Residue, then its C-alpha position, 0 to 999 in steps of 0.5 A: m471487539n471494541l471498534e472505537l478508536t482509542d484516544e491515542q489513535v484519534f490523536l495519531r489520525d488527526a496529527a497525520r491529517d494536519a501534517l499532510s494539510r500543509v502541502d496541497t498534495v492534490a494540486a501537486a498530483r495534477s501538476a505531476i501528470e505533466d511534470p513528475a519532477s514537480l511532485p513534492d518530497l513528503w519524506p521529511t514530513a513523514c520523518a518529523a511525524g515519526w511515521a518511518g518507525l511506526l512498526v519498529g519497536e521502541a528498543s530499536g528506535g521506533a514508535g512500537l505501534g500496531v499495524f492498525d495505527a499504520m493503517l490510520v496514517m495510510m488512510e490519511a495519505g490516501r485521502v489527499l493522494a499524498g505520495v508518501a513512500l510508506l507502502g514499501h518502507l513500513p513492511a520492510s522496517e517491520l522485517l528489519d526489526r524482527g530480524g535484528s538488522s543493524v540498519t533498523g535504527d536508521v530506517a526507524e528515524g528515516s535517514v535511510r529509506a527501506c523498500l520491501v521487494a515482496a514475493r507472493p506466498p504460495g497458494d492453492v493455484v501457484s505453489t511457488w513464491t512469485v513476483e510481478a513481471s514487467a508485462g502481462s498477468v503471468r507472474v515470475e519466480a522470485p529472486e534466487l539466493g545462490e549458493d555463493g550468497r549472491l542474489d539474482g533476479r528481477v522484480c517489476w512494479v515495486p512500490d517506492a523502489s526509486s528512493a530506497g537506500v536499502f532493499v528487503v528482498v524475499a527470495t528463494q534459495a538455490g536448490g529448492g530451499g524455502p524463502v529467505a529475507v535478505v537485506v541489500d544495500g541500494d548502492d551495491s553494484g549488483v543492484s539497478v533500479e529503473p524508475v517507472m510512472r504509469f497513470d498515477a504520478t503520485r505513485s513511485l514505482g520501479h523495476v528492480t534488478f539484482a545481478g550478483a548483489s551482496v546480501s545479509v540474511l535476516d536469520d530470524v525471519g522465516a517463511d511465515q514472516c515473509a508471507s506476513a510481510w506480503y499481507l501487511a503490504q496488502a492491508l496498508l494498500a487497502a487502508e490507503s485506498l479507503g482514505s481515497v474512498e472517503t474523500a470521493l464520498e465527501t466530495s460527491v455528497a457536497y456537490a450533490k447538495e449544491r448542484f441544482t437541476f430542474g429546481r431540485a438538488i441532484g442529490s434528491y434524485q434516486a440515481v444519485k442518491h443510491s450511488l452515494v449510499e452504495i459508496l457508503r456501504l462499500r466504505e463501511n464494509a471495507y473499514s470493518l475488514l481493516v479493523y479485522a486485519g489490524w486485530a488479526y495481525e496482533d492476536a490471530p496471526d493465522e487469520f491475518p492472510l484471510a483478513a488482509s486479502a479480504a480488506r484489500a479486495a473490498a477496499g479496492h472495489a470500493l475505490d473503483y466504484a467511488s472514483r467512477a461515481l465521483i465522475s458521474v455525480h459531477g456530470g460525467l466530466g471525464a478526463t478534464w484537468e480542471h477537477d480532482a475527480p480524474l485524479f482519484f480515478r487514476r489512483a484507483q486504476l493503478s492501485r487495483r493492479l499493484l501487489g498481485g492485484l484485486g483478482d489475486a486478493t479475491d482468489r486468496v480469500a476464496g482459497e482460504l475459505l475453501a481450505g477451511a470448509 
């Protein structure tokens, strides 16, 4: 396997970095803690760059790129804590394109924002499709599509739900049927979204309630595709986390070189040196797993659940460690508003709890490995 980026991928990465550099997103993240409404809307930037249609085929008006290409964009967003609404949009757009939905073209150009309301596939512990509850660690049943063709249920902590014009929902069918992907118009009278903000103001979240909502079923999307959408979201979140790790490492190394104590740069002390090396080790490990996930999605779909879960677990752990080390290297500066380090800590603590959390990803890896033993 060639682990080097292609010329096209390097161009995509650099173009994403350039586009995001036009707004001071880190400073905006700090301001949004006090005033969430001050957070800049980066969706026009995403549309101009073509990110809305990254995973939509060219025949449907998209770029027709691969999952790893989307990961590169998410990494750049994570580097600068950019609140681009791609975590919910990209997996939803992929399902819409696969199911031949009539709104795919609008979603690909970005005039309509899509949001995946994902459900966790059955595993070796829980044998049903489940979603996030509003509180606690116990998951609840996925929304149900009734025999009358109406959708009922509630899903909490859905990324990018607040700004969505269309929802792609993974639901179960009444009477014990298998999972089904349905499309729900965001303006439907049976849909309500409660915007919520926790700890990280750059992350748009919402509690979504369906009460007899009208739907259209994506007939060509089966259980395997519904499960793949869940793992795709895991891989994208892992990539975003890894981008934040890279910034934490670069910032820590730069400070360790310029800060002197007792006549020596603090980077020369073993305690600091070893913590920086550990960030690098965790970053390299997580990146290799992301490459594996990108390859598996295209060439070994049966391995994608394991690859995406492993990448999510590794990248989440890397960001948790790197954000803490960033604070430590800077003298344990804590929760001051005067530095960027606490912002990355906030991102780490919220990201590790989304979409089932790191514990769920780790359990999934263990289950996949034990099943194959």
